N, C-alpha and C positions, 0 to 999 in steps of 0.2 A: 234206457238201461243205465244203472248206476255204475260209477267207477269203483265202488266198494268191492274189493276182491271177493268178499263172501257172497256177493250176489251174482258173480260171473259163473257161466256154466262150467261143469267139471272139465270139459275138454278145451277150455279156453287157452291153456298153456300151449297146446299144439298150434293154435291160430296165432298166438303172439309170436311164436318162432318164425312164422311166415311173413311178418310185416316187413322185415328188411329185404327179403327176396322180392316182395311185391314192389317196393320202392325202386329196386334195382332192375325190374323187369326180368327177373332170373328164376321165376317159378316154372315148374313143368306144368303141362296142361291141366292135370288133375288137381294139383295144389292151387293153381290160379283160379280154376272154376270154384273150388270150395271157398277160397278166401274172398272171391268176388261176391259170394252170397253172404258171407259173414260180415264183411267190412261195413256195409251200410247200417247195421244194427249194433255195432260195437264201438262206442266212443273211445275206450282205451286203445283199440287197434287203429282207429282213425288218427288219434294223437300220435301214436308210434310211427305210423306211415308218414305223417306230416313232418315229424322230427327227422326221420331217416332221409326224406326227400330234401329237406333243408340242408342237412349235413352233406349229402351227395352234391347238391348244387354248389355248396361252398368249396368242396374239393375241386369240382370242375372249373370254378372261377379262378383257382390258384394255378392251374396248368397253363403255361404260356402257349399262345397260338403261334407255333413255329412251322413254317413251310418246310417240306422235305427238301434236301439238297437236290440240285438238278441231276446228279448222277443216279438218283433213285429211279427217275423216269427212264433214263437210258438203260438201266438194268432191267426194268420191267419190260421195256420194248425188246431188249435183246432176248430175254427169256421167251417172250411171246413169239418172236420170229424163229428162235431155235426150235420151238415145238412144232412149227409149220414152216420149214425152210423155203417153201415156194410161195409163201404169203407176200402180199404187197402192202407196204406201209405208205400211207398218204398223209403228209403233214397238213395240219389245219392251222391257219394263222388268222389273227384278229386284224382289224383294219390298220393297225400300226405296224403290222408285220411280225409281231411276236408270236411264237408258237404257243398254242393253247390246247392242242390235242393231236391225236392221230386217228386214222381209220385203218385198221388192219383187215385186209381182204384175203380170204383163202377159199378159192373156188367160188361158190355162191354164198359163203358165210362171211359175215363181217362183225367187227367189234370196235366200238368207240373207246378210246383212252383219252382222259383229260389230263392236261398239263398246265392248268392255270385258269380254267373256266370258273367263274364265281359260283358259289353254292346257289341253288334255286330253292325257293320255298315250295316244297313238294305238293302241298294242298292247293297252291295258287298258280303254279307255272311249271313248265317243263321245257326241256331242250328237244329239238327234233333234228335228226340227220337226214339230209336230202341228197339225192343224186341229180346231177345236172347233165342231161344227155347232149351229144353233139347235135348241131343243126339249129338254125335260127327258128325261133318260135316254139321249140320243143319244150314242154313244161317240165319243171322240176318234179321229182317223185319223192314223196315222203317214205323213208326206209324204216326208221325206228325212233321211238321216243326214248329219252333217258334223263336221269337226274344226276346232279353232282352234289355229294354230301359235304359236310363241314371239313372233311379232310382233303377234299379235292378229288375224291375217287368217284368213278362213274358207277351208278346203280342202274342196271339194265344195259342198254346200248348194244345188245346183240341182235342181229337181224339177218335177213336174206337180201342179197343184191338184186335179184329179180331181173337181171340182164347180164350180158357179157361185160366184163370190166372195160374192154376195148371200146364199148359203145358209150362210155361215160367220160365226159371231159373233166368233171370236177365233183367234189363233194362240198356241201355247205351245212352249217349248223345254224339253226334259228332258235331264238328264245320266244316261247309262246305263252301267253296268258291262258290259264285253264289247263286241263289235262287231256285235251283231245287234239290229235294231229290235224291241222287245217289242210285245205286243198292247195294252198300256196304259202310259202314262208312269210311271216309278218316282219320280224326283225332279225336279219342275218347278222350273226356275231362272229362267224369264222368261216373260212373256206380254204380249199386246197385243190390244186390241179392234179389230175392223174397223169403221172409221167408216162410218156410213150403211148398214150391212147391215140387211136386214129380218129379221123373226123371227116 
């Protein structure tokens, strides 16, 4: 197709208006489907999308990568615990003792919160939360996979405990290659004891 405006279809202007939305991943399903069919056959729209994408990348590169202040995590934790006052919070620490997350348990429901776990490459790896039961030789149990995004926030990380909290001595987080929860943790990156659990 020629870039000459006189050879473009009459409705091309409506497609040209969608190019920025396409580059921003901001189109609704109907517009996205229509533009996806149009884009491969329209060099002007391909060029516009490339320019918008480059500009957006330039803006993103100018934003400094700043970690949120520690009080943000305290506030998130406080709000989560206020919404379920009988919830239990278990601190997850790395091998050097620094806090990297929490497991919030309310009844049989749990949620992982990150406070310093590095981002994982979603297509290549995942984190997995494990419960470690009391008793020698008792195998760990995979509870839920989760990801950590570039802001340090957990994607996913909600699951079911599958046992009474009192039967669990600790939680652990492993970093796993691939996207499948293994039968046993490969590389444990954090753990935390359940306070007051019997054994």
